[in-house]
C-alpha positions as CSV (number, residue, x, y, z in Angstrom):
1,M,5.6,11.4,13.3
2,R,5.9,8.5,15.3
3,R,2.7,6.6,14.3
4,L,3.4,7.3,10.6
5,F,6.9,5.7,10.4
6,T,5.7,3.1,12.7
7,G,2.6,2.2,10.1
8,L,5.4,2.2,7.1
9,F,7.8,0.1,9.0
10,I,4.8,-2.7,9.8
11,L,3.7,-2.3,5.9
12,S,7.2,-2.7,4.5
13,L,6.9,-6.0,5.9
14,T,3.6,-7.1,4.6
15,I,4.9,-9.7,1.8
16,A,8.0,-10.8,4.0
17,T,5.4,-12.5,6.6
18,T,3.7,-15.5,5.2
19,R,4.1,-17.6,2.3
20,A,0.8,-18.8,0.3
21,H,1.9,-22.8,-0.2
22,G,-0.9,-22.9,-2.3
23,Q,-4.4,-24.4,-1.2
24,G,-3.8,-28.3,-2.1
25,C,-2.7,-29.7,-5.2
26,V,-1.9,-26.3,-7.2
27,A,1.8,-25.8,-5.9
28,I,1.5,-22.0,-5.4
29,R,4.6,-20.5,-3.7
30,S,4.3,-17.3,-3.2
31,T,3.9,-14.4,-0.6
32,G,1.5,-12.5,0.9
33,G,1.8,-11.4,4.6
34,F,-0.6,-8.7,6.3
35,S,-1.1,-4.9,5.6
36,T,-1.7,-2.9,8.8
37,N,-0.7,0.0,11.0
38,A,0.5,0.0,14.4
39,K,0.0,2.5,17.2
40,D,2.5,1.7,19.6
41,A,5.2,-0.2,18.3
42,D,8.9,0.8,18.4
43,S,9.7,3.1,15.2
44,S,13.3,3.0,16.1
45,A,13.9,-0.6,15.5
46,K,16.3,-1.5,12.8
47,W,15.4,-5.0,12.6
48,S,12.7,-7.0,12.3
49,L,12.3,-10.9,12.5
50,G,8.6,-12.4,11.3
51,I,7.8,-15.6,12.1
52,N,4.9,-17.1,10.3
53,N,2.9,-20.3,10.5
54,R,0.8,-21.6,7.5
55,Y,-1.4,-24.6,7.9
56,F,-4.2,-26.2,5.5
57,K,-5.7,-29.5,4.7
58,S,-7.0,-30.1,1.0
59,L,-10.1,-31.7,0.7
60,W,-12.0,-31.2,-2.1
61,D,-11.3,-32.3,-5.8
62,F,-12.4,-29.8,-8.8
63,I,-12.4,-29.4,-12.3
64,G,-12.5,-26.2,-13.6
65,T,-14.9,-24.6,-11.0
66,K,-17.3,-28.1,-10.6
67,K,-16.7,-29.4,-7.0
68,Q,-16.1,-33.5,-7.4
69,I,-18.2,-34.6,-4.8
70,Q,-18.0,-38.3,-6.1
71,R,-14.3,-38.7,-5.1
72,K,-15.4,-37.9,-1.3
73,L,-18.4,-40.3,-1.4
74,N,-16.5,-43.4,-3.0
75,G,-13.3,-42.9,-0.6
76,T,-10.8,-41.6,-3.7
77,S,-9.9,-38.2,-2.6
78,V,-6.6,-37.2,-2.4
79,F,-5.4,-35.3,1.3
80,N,-2.2,-32.5,1.2
81,Y,-1.5,-31.6,5.2
82,Q,0.7,-28.9,4.5
83,Y,2.5,-26.7,7.2
84,T,5.1,-24.1,6.5
85,M,7.2,-21.9,9.0
86,D,8.5,-19.1,7.4
87,L,11.4,-16.9,9.1
88,A,11.4,-13.7,7.5
89,I,14.6,-11.1,8.8
90,T,14.3,-8.0,7.5
91,R,17.0,-5.2,8.1
92,I,15.1,-1.3,8.1
93,I,18.2,0.4,6.0
94,N,16.1,4.0,6.5
95,P,12.6,4.9,6.6
96,R,12.7,4.4,2.6
97,W,14.8,1.6,2.3
98,S,15.1,-1.9,3.5
99,I,16.2,-5.3,2.7
100,M,14.6,-8.9,3.6
101,L,15.7,-12.6,3.4
102,D,12.9,-15.2,3.7
103,V,13.5,-18.5,4.4
104,P,10.8,-21.5,4.4
105,I,10.7,-24.9,6.4
106,E,8.3,-27.1,5.4
107,D,6.2,-30.0,6.9
108,N,4.1,-31.8,4.0
109,T,2.2,-35.3,4.2
110,R,0.2,-36.2,1.1
111,S,-2.5,-39.1,1.5
112,S,-3.8,-40.9,-1.8
113,L,-5.1,-44.8,-3.3
114,Y,-4.3,-43.8,-6.8
115,E,-0.7,-43.3,-6.2
116,H,-0.1,-46.6,-5.0
117,N,-1.9,-48.6,-7.4
118,N,-5.3,-48.4,-5.3
119,V,-3.9,-51.2,-3.1
120,G,-4.5,-49.4,0.0
121,R,-4.4,-45.4,1.2
122,F,-1.0,-44.5,2.4
123,Q,1.3,-41.4,2.7
124,T,4.0,-39.9,0.8
125,H,6.1,-37.0,2.9
126,S,8.7,-34.1,2.6
127,F,10.2,-32.3,5.4
128,G,13.2,-29.4,4.8
129,V,14.3,-26.0,3.8
130,G,12.6,-24.9,1.0
131,D,12.9,-21.7,-1.8
132,I,14.7,-19.0,0.2
133,R,14.4,-15.5,-1.3
134,F,16.3,-11.8,-0.8
135,A,14.2,-8.9,-1.7
136,V,14.8,-4.9,-1.7
137,Y,12.2,-2.6,-1.0
138,S,12.1,1.5,-1.6
139,W,9.1,3.5,-0.8
140,I,7.8,5.3,-4.3
141,L,7.2,8.7,-2.1
142,D,9.5,10.1,0.4
143,P,7.6,9.0,3.5
144,V,8.0,12.5,5.5
145,K,6.0,13.8,3.1
146,A,3.8,11.4,2.3
147,P,2.5,10.6,5.3
148,R,-1.4,9.5,4.4
149,G,-0.6,7.0,1.4
150,N,2.4,5.3,-0.1
151,V,3.1,3.0,-2.4
152,Q,6.3,0.6,-2.0
153,V,8.4,-1.5,-4.5
154,G,10.3,-4.9,-3.9
155,L,12.6,-6.6,-6.0
156,G,13.5,-10.1,-5.1
157,L,16.0,-13.4,-6.4
158,K,14.5,-16.5,-5.2
159,L,16.8,-19.3,-5.5
160,P,16.3,-23.2,-6.3
161,T,17.4,-24.3,-2.9
162,G,14.3,-26.5,-2.0
163,S,14.6,-30.1,-2.7
164,Y,12.5,-30.5,-6.0
165,N,13.3,-34.4,-6.3
166,Y,12.7,-35.3,-2.8
167,Q,11.8,-38.7,-2.7
168,D,9.6,-41.3,-0.6
169,Y,8.3,-45.1,-1.2
170,F,5.0,-45.7,-3.5
171,H,3.8,-49.1,-2.9
172,V,3.0,-51.1,-6.2
173,T,1.6,-54.2,-3.7
174,D,0.5,-54.5,-0.4
175,S,3.8,-56.0,0.4
176,T,6.2,-54.1,-2.6
177,K,7.3,-50.5,-2.3
178,R,9.2,-48.1,-5.0
179,L,11.7,-45.1,-4.5
180,G,10.5,-42.0,-6.5
181,P,9.9,-38.1,-6.4
182,V,6.7,-37.3,-4.6
183,D,3.6,-35.4,-6.3
184,Q,4.9,-31.5,-7.8
185,S,2.3,-30.2,-4.9
186,I,4.7,-31.5,-1.5
187,Q,8.0,-30.6,-3.2
188,L,10.0,-28.4,-1.1
189,G,11.1,-26.8,-4.2
190,D,10.3,-25.6,-8.0
191,G,14.5,-26.0,-9.2
192,G,14.0,-22.7,-10.8
193,T,15.8,-19.3,-10.1
194,G,13.4,-16.7,-10.3
195,I,12.9,-13.1,-10.2
196,T,10.2,-11.8,-8.0
197,L,8.5,-8.0,-8.5
198,E,6.2,-6.1,-5.5
199,I,3.9,-3.5,-5.0
200,N,2.7,-2.4,-1.6
201,A,0.3,0.1,-0.8
202,F,-1.5,1.8,1.2
203,Y,-4.1,5.0,2.1
204,H,-4.9,6.3,5.2
205,L,-8.9,7.3,4.9
206,S,-9.3,8.2,8.7
207,P,-7.0,7.6,12.0
208,A,-8.9,4.4,12.3
209,F,-9.6,3.5,8.7
210,S,-7.0,2.6,6.3
211,V,-7.0,0.4,2.5
212,Y,-3.9,-1.5,1.5
213,G,-2.9,-3.4,-1.4
214,N,-0.3,-5.9,-2.4
215,L,0.7,-7.8,-5.5
216,Y,3.5,-9.9,-5.8
217,Y,4.4,-12.3,-9.3
218,L,7.3,-14.5,-9.3
219,S,8.8,-15.1,-12.8
220,N,10.4,-18.7,-13.7
221,P,12.0,-18.3,-16.7
222,R,13.4,-22.4,-16.4
223,D,10.6,-24.2,-18.2
224,V,11.1,-27.9,-16.5
225,N,13.0,-29.0,-14.2
226,G,13.4,-32.7,-15.2
227,V,11.9,-34.5,-12.2
228,S,9.8,-37.1,-13.5
229,T,6.1,-37.9,-12.6
230,A,6.1,-41.5,-12.6
231,R,6.8,-41.9,-9.0
232,G,9.8,-44.0,-9.6
233,G,8.4,-46.0,-12.6
234,T,8.7,-45.5,-16.2
235,P,6.1,-42.8,-17.7
236,S,3.2,-43.9,-19.5
237,A,3.1,-43.3,-23.5
238,S,0.4,-39.9,-23.2
239,A,2.4,-38.7,-20.5
240,V,5.3,-38.7,-22.8
241,A,2.9,-37.3,-26.1
242,N,1.5,-34.2,-23.9
243,G,4.8,-33.2,-21.7
244,S,3.7,-34.2,-18.5
245,D,6.5,-36.7,-17.6
246,V,8.5,-34.4,-16.2
247,M,7.7,-31.5,-13.9
248,S,7.2,-27.5,-14.9
249,V,8.7,-24.4,-13.2
250,P,5.1,-22.6,-13.1
251,D,5.5,-19.0,-12.6
252,Q,2.9,-17.6,-10.0
253,Y,1.0,-14.1,-8.3
254,M,-0.8,-12.9,-5.6
255,A,-2.8,-10.1,-5.6
256,R,-4.6,-8.5,-2.0
257,I,-6.8,-5.6,-1.2
258,G,-8.6,-4.6,2.1
259,L,-9.8,-2.2,4.7
260,N,-8.1,-2.2,7.9
261,Y,-9.4,-0.8,10.7
262,M,-7.5,0.1,14.7
263,V,-9.2,0.2,17.7
264,G,-6.6,0.4,20.5
265,R,-3.7,-2.0,20.4
266,F,-6.0,-4.3,18.3
267,N,-6.1,-4.2,14.2
268,F,-9.1,-6.1,12.4
269,S,-8.7,-6.2,9.1
270,A,-11.0,-7.7,6.1
271,G,-10.4,-8.4,2.5
272,V,-10.1,-10.5,-0.9
273,R,-7.0,-12.4,-1.7
274,D,-6.3,-14.3,-5.3
275,E,-3.7,-16.9,-5.5
276,C,-2.5,-17.9,-8.6
277,L,-0.8,-20.9,-10.9
278,P,-1.4,-19.7,-14.2
279,V,-1.3,-21.7,-17.4
280,H,1.4,-19.8,-19.3
281,D,4.7,-18.1,-17.8
282,L,5.0,-14.6,-18.7
283,V,9.2,-15.9,-19.6
284,G,10.5,-19.0,-21.1
285,G,8.2,-22.1,-21.9
286,S,5.5,-23.6,-20.2
287,D,5.9,-27.3,-20.8
288,G,5.9,-30.0,-18.5
289,F,3.3,-31.0,-15.6
290,R,1.7,-28.4,-13.6
291,R,-1.4,-28.2,-11.9
292,P,-2.5,-24.1,-12.9
293,G,-5.1,-22.5,-11.3
294,F,-6.6,-20.2,-8.8
295,I,-8.1,-19.5,-5.5
296,I,-9.7,-16.8,-4.3
297,S,-10.8,-16.1,-0.7
298,G,-11.9,-13.9,1.7
299,E,-9.4,-12.8,4.2
300,P,-10.1,-11.5,7.7
301,G,-7.3,-11.2,10.0
302,V,-6.6,-9.3,13.3
303,V,-2.8,-8.2,14.7
304,Y,-2.6,-7.5,18.3
305,N,0.4,-4.9,18.3
306,L,2.6,-4.2,21.1
307,K,5.8,-2.0,21.5
308,K,8.2,-4.8,19.9
309,I,6.1,-7.5,19.1
310,S,2.9,-7.7,16.5
311,L,0.7,-11.1,17.1
312,Y,-1.6,-11.6,14.0
313,S,-4.0,-14.4,13.0
314,F,-5.2,-14.4,9.0
315,V,-7.7,-16.8,7.8
316,P,-8.2,-16.9,3.8
317,V,-11.8,-18.8,3.3
318,A,-12.1,-20.0,-0.3
319,I,-15.0,-18.5,-2.2
320,V,-13.9,-20.0,-6.1
321,R,-11.6,-22.3,-6.3
322,D,-10.7,-23.0,-10.4
323,R,-8.2,-26.0,-11.6
324,T,-8.3,-24.4,-15.0
325,Q,-6.5,-26.5,-18.1
326,S,-2.8,-27.0,-18.4
327,V,-0.8,-27.3,-21.5
328,P,-0.6,-31.2,-21.1
329,D,-4.1,-30.7,-21.2
330,K,-4.5,-28.8,-24.1
331,I,-2.1,-30.9,-26.0
332,T,-3.7,-34.5,-25.6
333,T,-7.2,-32.7,-26.4
334,Q,-5.4,-32.0,-29.6
335,L,-3.7,-35.1,-30.1
336,T,-6.9,-37.7,-29.4
337,G,-10.0,-35.0,-30.5
338,V,-11.3,-35.7,-26.9
339,Y,-11.5,-32.5,-24.5
340,T,-9.1,-33.1,-21.4
341,H,-9.0,-31.5,-18.4
342,G,-7.1,-32.5,-15.2
343,D,-7.9,-32.2,-11.9
344,A,-6.7,-30.1,-8.2
345,F,-7.7,-30.9,-4.7
346,F,-8.3,-27.4,-2.7
347,A,-8.8,-26.2,1.1
348,D,-11.8,-24.7,2.3
349,Y,-9.1,-22.4,4.5
350,V,-5.9,-21.8,5.4
351,V,-4.6,-20.9,9.0
352,N,-1.8,-18.1,8.9
353,I,-0.7,-17.4,12.5
354,G,2.7,-15.6,13.6
355,A,4.6,-12.6,15.3
356,I,7.0,-10.3,14.2
357,I,9.5,-9.1,16.5
358,R,11.3,-5.5,16.3
359,F,14.6,-5.1,17.6
């Protein structure tokens, strides 16, 4: 029974642990932690603190699934260096119910030529608190009566606490700079109040092996947030015509499935992760500038469990990267009769390192 409650407790932290902030220009701000079973952890804990550190560097430009290698060769690549520390505090009310508060702190840098009139490669930055989220979780089945497998459902509220109009200086000439909003991919928030739905599940195949699955969906009803995409300048006529002159407030989702193998204090896992920023939202409009796309990754991971602390590392490695056609792309295609499909830069892999502390 002790092992049962410990396993359920750790799994209840699955979504609260890490924050997937995209893999480059696709500004995904969903959550997706780890799913594991601890053997000797303290099951009497009523609180937990999850500290996740996530870092990646975007490397490759994609239009659809086609890698634009020429951007690398001619030196016009855009590089995003993104670091997020997520602090997730969870209150375990009883074996069935828990509540969670997630506070992300972000430090982002973007290096490009085109945003600075191609007069040279310069950087823009953003730093601060991102969008804070509250969530309530409950197991569908009574954990006492369902020790082998269970499903947890979570409902949450994402608040627009992160700056979605963060500004920095862009070079107009070698000696002249202009203040304007940074690129959407490194904004700290999206400007929308959203509703999150989560489903977490596990099933024990044997004492050592178990399977897990997670689904997270953020619905952002707000259409656009009014922030200009012109970097402090005047939007182009084409941007006004297709609606990309202001930033969109998109939905996003994350799905994971995998296998755990537990030996001693270690838990090894292998899974697949799908992170997506869709072209169209479930509720509300889908206008404005967004870089829709998805990343399917293989996700190896390892967790080391102590009595009150679990240490972990997860490194999703991209298998498929697809920058899909946005609403403004489709509008431009209709207006001009010429097929238009924007691009986005993606990382090869993402590093997640962190800990869960129980008290």
